C-alpha positions in Angstrom: 40.0 -23.6 13.7 38.2 -20.3 14.1 39.5 -17.0 15.2 39.8 -16.2 18.9 37.7 -13.6 20.6 39.1 -10.1 20.6 38.7 -7.7 23.4 36.3 -5.0 22.5 38.2 -1.8 23.3 39.6 1.2 21.5 42.4 0.2 19.1 45.5 2.4 19.9 47.3 2.1 16.6 45.6 4.6 14.3 46.4 2.7 11.1 45.0 -0.5 12.5 42.0 1.4 13.8 41.4 2.9 10.4 41.6 -0.5 8.7 39.3 -2.1 11.2 36.8 0.8 10.8 36.8 0.5 7.1 36.3 -3.3 7.2 33.6 -3.2 9.9 31.8 -0.3 8.2 31.6 -2.3 5.0 30.3 -5.3 6.8 27.8 -3.3 8.7 26.5 -1.7 5.5 26.3 -5.2 3.9 24.3 -6.5 6.9 22.0 -3.5 6.8 21.3 -4.0 3.1 20.6 -7.8 3.7 18.2 -6.9 6.6 16.3 -4.5 4.4 16.0 -6.9 1.5 15.3 -10.1 3.3 12.9 -8.7 5.8 11.4 -5.9 3.6 12.4 -3.4 6.3 13.0 0.3 5.9 16.4 0.7 7.3 18.7 3.7 7.6 22.3 3.6 8.8 24.3 6.7 9.8 28.0 6.4 10.8 30.3 9.2 11.9 34.0 8.3 11.7 36.4 9.5 14.4 37.6 12.1 11.9 34.0 13.4 11.6 33.3 12.0 8.2 29.7 11.0 7.5 28.6 7.7 6.0 25.0 6.8 5.4 23.0 4.0 3.9 19.3 3.6 3.1 17.4 1.4 0.7 14.9 4.1 -0.2 16.2 7.5 0.9 17.6 8.6 4.2 15.2 11.6 4.2 12.2 9.3 4.2 13.6 7.1 6.9 14.4 10.1 9.1 10.9 11.6 8.5 9.2 8.3 9.3 11.4 8.0 12.5 10.5 11.5 13.6 6.8 11.0 13.1 6.7 7.7 14.9 8.9 9.1 17.7 6.5 12.0 18.0 3.5 9.6 18.2 5.4 7.5 20.7 6.2 10.5 22.9 2.5 11.5 22.8 1.5 8.1 24.3 3.9 8.7 27.2 2.0 11.8 28.1 -1.7 11.2 28.6 -2.7 14.8 27.7 -0.7 14.6 24.4 -2.3 11.2 23.7 -5.7 12.8 24.1 -4.8 15.6 21.7 -3.4 13.0 19.2 -6.7 11.0 19.2 -8.8 14.2 19.0 -6.8 15.3 16.0 -7.2 11.8 14.4 -10.9 11.9 15.1 -11.3 15.3 13.6 -9.5 14.2 10.5 -11.7 11.1 10.2 -14.8 13.1 10.7 -13.8 15.5 7.9 -13.1 12.6 5.6 -16.5 11.1 6.4 -18.2 14.5 5.7 -16.3 14.8 2.4 -17.3 11.3 1.3 -20.9 11.9 2.3 -20.9 15.2 0.3 -19.4 13.4 -2.7 -22.1 10.7 -2.4 -24.9 13.3 -2.3 -23.4 15.0 -5.4 -23.2 11.7 -7.2 -26.9 11.2 -6.4 -27.7 14.7 -7.9 -28.2 16.4 -4.5 -26.5 19.5 -3.1 -25.2 20.7 -6.5 -25.6 24.4 -5.6 -22.4 26.4 -5.4 -20.6 24.1 -7.8 -18.7 25.7 -10.7 -19.2 24.6 -14.3 -15.8 22.7 -14.2 -16.9 20.8 -11.1 -20.2 19.9 -12.6 -18.5 18.7 -15.8 -16.1 16.6 -13.7 -19.1 15.1 -11.8 -20.9 14.4 -15.1 -17.8 12.6 -16.4 -17.5 10.5 -13.3 -21.2 9.5 -13.6 -20.8 8.7 -17.3 -17.8 6.5 -16.5 -19.7 4.7 -13.7 -22.7 4.3 -16.0 -20.5 2.8 -18.7 -19.0 0.4 -16.2 -22.5 -0.7 -15.0 -23.7 -1.2 -18.6 -20.6 -3.3 -19.5 -21.2 -5.4 -16.4 -24.9 -5.8 -17.2 -24.1 -6.8 -20.8 -21.5 -9.3 -19.6 -24.0 -10.9 -17.3 -26.8 -11.0 -19.9 -24.4 -12.5 -22.5 -23.3 -15.2 -20.0 -27.0 -15.9 -19.2 -27.9 -16.1 -23.0 -25.0 -18.5 -23.6 -26.1 -20.7 -20.6 -29.7 -20.7 -21.8 -28.6 -21.6 -25.4 -26.4 -24.4 -24.0 -29.4 -25.7 -22.0 -31.6 -25.4 -25.0 -29.2 -27.4 -27.1 -29.1 -30.1 -24.4 -32.9 -30.2 -24.2 -33.1 -30.4 -28.0 -30.6 -33.3 -28.0 -32.6 -35.1 -25.3 -35.8 -34.5 -27.4 -34.2 -36.1 -30.5 -33.0 -39.1 -28.4 -36.5 -39.6 -27.0 -38.0 -39.3 -30.6 -35.6 -41.9 -31.8 -36.6 -44.2 -29.0 -40.3 -43.7 -29.5 -40.4 -44.0 -33.3 -37.5 -46.5 -33.4 -35.2 -44.7 -35.8 
């Protein structure tokens, strides 16, 4: 037989209230931890007791949870106001344009174009990147050529075996 339902209202007895708070707080933290682990959710729990004491729980860190909450809340607020939403998308567009320009500049530099204004360290870094890329390309080419040589050698052996079979049939050995 299960427990009966209790009326949800403030507990008058301070000792009983404190015991209930302690037990329920522990259960709430357990459920929060389970939710975070089972559902791979980023969860933050903040509890202030009636005495003003702070209890908090977060799988990662409370700071990261609060920062994420504030940034998403800010974005959500922007979508409630059309002019703020426009500014948000304009900012995002400007960031993406800058990223595209940076990537295009890097691409041109890797092709040996627009190298003016680069310091010796930047040119050395670019040279190192190119050498690493060239090394990767050569390794890939060697791997492909080695695989092709092995395949051709295998086929050559098969053809040689077939040739020996045909010679045996023709000359009757």
